[in-house]
N, C-alpha and C positions, 0 to 999 in steps of 0.2 A: 329272336327278334322276329319281327314281321316286316320293318320297313326303316331303312336308315336315309335322311333325306338331308343333305349336307350344301350348306350355304357360305358365299365369300359375302363380306358386310360392305361391298363397292358403292350400293346404291343406298348405305349408312341406313341401314334397317334399323341397328343400335346406335348411338352417339359417343362411340368409340372409334379405333383406327380402321379402319377401310380395309387393311389387311387381314385383320380375323377375321377366322372359321369357326360356323357353329354348327347343330346339328338339332334337329328335331327327329328325336329316338324314339318308335314303338315298340316296345316288349310286352310282355307276360310270362310272370312265372311256371314251368312245367317244359315238360317233356318235349322238344320240336317237334312240329306234326311233319316238316319235309325241310330238306335240306339246303339251308338257305335261305333268302330274303332278297329285296327288293331295295335297288340304291342308288342315288343320285347325287351328284357331287358338283360342287362352284357351281350352284345355282344363285339366283340374285334376286327371284320377283317370289315374296310370299305367299302371294295371289294362289300359286302351284299350288299349293297344300289344299286348296277348298276345290281345286278342279279334279274331277274323278275320272275325266277321259283317261285314254291310254296314251303315255308320254314317251316320246321315240328317245330320250335320254335316259331314260330308267334299264339299271344293268341289275341282272341277278348276280347276288354275289354266293357262293355257295363256302362251308367249309371246308371239302377238299380241296379247293381251287386255294384259298388263302392257305391251306398246308404245304402246298408246293411252290407257294410262289413266296411265303412268308414265314418259312418254317420254325423260325426261333420266336417270334412275335405275335404271328398271327393277321401280321398290323394291312389294314384294309388299301388296299391300292386307288387312287381317286382316275377313275373313267369318264369321261365326257360324254360319251356313249358306246353303246355295244360294240361300235366298232374298233374304238379303243383299246378293247377287251377283246375283241377277235386278234387283232395285231400283237397284242401282248402275248396270249399264250401262243401264234406261230412262234413269237421270238424265243422262248422258252423251250418250246417243242423241243425234246432230244439233246439239251443241253444243259449242262452241270450248272448249278447256283455257285456262284463267288464262293462262297463260303463251303461248298461242299469237299470232302476229301476221299481218296482215292484214286483206283488209275482213270487217266483223263481228267482229271481236274485241277485245278490250281494248287490246291493243298496248302493254302492260305492261311494266315493267323491274322485276327487284325488286335491291335494293343493301343494304347494310349499312354504317352511316358509320364507326362508330369498334369498332375491338376490345378489349374490358375487361382484356383481359392486354397485349397489346404497344403498344397505346396510354397504360396507365394514368399516362404520365409526363405527359400532356397536363392533367392533374386532380391532379398530386401537387407540392408546394414543395420543390423541387430541395436547397433549404439544409436542411429537414426532414426530408423523406421522407412527410410527412403532407398528408391531403388538405386542396387549398384550401377554405376556408368562410367563411360572409357576413362573422362577426366577424372574422376578419384583414384581409380585403379593406377593409371596410367600417367599421371599428373600433366601439366603442358604439350601435349602434342598436333603436331601441326593435324588442321582437319576437324579438333574437337572444339565443341564450346560448353558452355556451363548449364546451358538449357538443353529439353529436347529438341531435335534427335539425337543430338551431344557431336555427331559426328557429318562431316561434308562427303556424299558419298562415294568423291573420287577417292577420298581415305580411305573405306572402309575397307580395300582386303589387307590394307598395312594392319589398322586399326584392329582389325578382324585376329588377325595371326598375332599381336601382341598381347592380348587379351588372351588367347587361347595357352600363351605360354606363363600368365600371371594365373592359369587357373580358373578362368571363367568363356564360358560357352554362350553363344547368342543364342535364346528362346524365339523360338519360330510360332505364331499363332496363325490362323486361317487367312487373316488379311494381310499377309505378309507374302502370298502365294496366288499364281495364277496358272494356268494351261502352262506347264512345263517351266514355268517362271518362279525365279525366289527373288527377295529381297525387293521387292515393288514398293514397299514403306518400309523407312526406318526404324530399325530394331529398339526396342524400348526394353528390354528387358534381359539382364544378362546372370546367367545359372552360377553359382558359386561351387566347384566341384570338391570341395571340402566339406561344403555343408550340406551336398548330394551323397556322397559319400559318411559322411556320417549319418543321416538320415535313414540311409537302403541300406547300408552295408555294402554299397557298390558304387564305381562308376555308371555313367550313361554309356550306351553305345558310341565311340567314337567312330564306325563307320558312316558311310553313306545310308540313308536312309528316305525311303519311298514312302508317300503321305499322301492322304486327300483330304479337302474341309469335310466335316460335319455336318455343314450348313449350305444347304442349295436350293432351288426354288423350280416347282416343274415351268415356270414361265421363262427362268432364263437357256439361254443359249447352250449352253450344258450343263448338265446337271452332277457330272463326278468332274473336280477341279483337283487337278493330281501334280504332285512335283518331287522333285528329289533333294533332298536338304544334303547340302554339305558336310562335309565330316566335320567331328566336333562341333556337330549342332544339336540343341533339344528343340523337342515340342512341346507346346501345350497341349491340353484337351479338344482345342477346336483342330484338331488336327489328329488320323486317325492312323498310326503304322500300319502299314503291311508288309508281313515276312513270308517270303513263299521261295520254294525251292524251284517252281518254275519260272522264276523272273530273276534276270541277271543286272544289279545295278551297273555292273559294270558295263554291258551291254546298252544301258539307257542315258 
């Protein structure tokens, strides 16, 4: 790789969504002549490609650095300037990565519980093809309706407890949490414990679960949005689960 020049589409370089990103990539086949290449990220003006003068926003990216910052994927980090790179290097200096194991680390494991596509049969009535809902399972009950969100927020604690007694746990998605908050939007899917046990040979973990959203943006105020799901809950693939012997869920 000789050069990696990434653009955002905010100036509508292409007649598509302005949030898309695309790259001008220059490379040749053969053994690298040097460790690394020049890169630029989040640029907007295509005329910069014709400008041969020195650009203050160009950043040198090396394989050694990628192996340190993204050992599992060698994913590029998007620097706006060499100053960004300098700050990040200082942040990582002498500190373990979240996925590292051994003394002085979190010893964390990350996994997902249910896939929103491949596991949809777990929260769908096979007879009707529709989602299980409290009105269908509990019958007429105060606070429920025949249409989404199926319950009044004030009645949620009672509905949740009664659904669990019937063997149905709420399925949380990324949109259902904010920083340390859950239930910011109504639950739409309920996982049948009978179906989950039949498919996977076991029930989901009934305890509290530490999760974080798998989608964030580098322009958000926070890029790690985490929360603690209550007992007898399930998580879809837009929520990553964390297990760590350094993390006490009771303390949280």
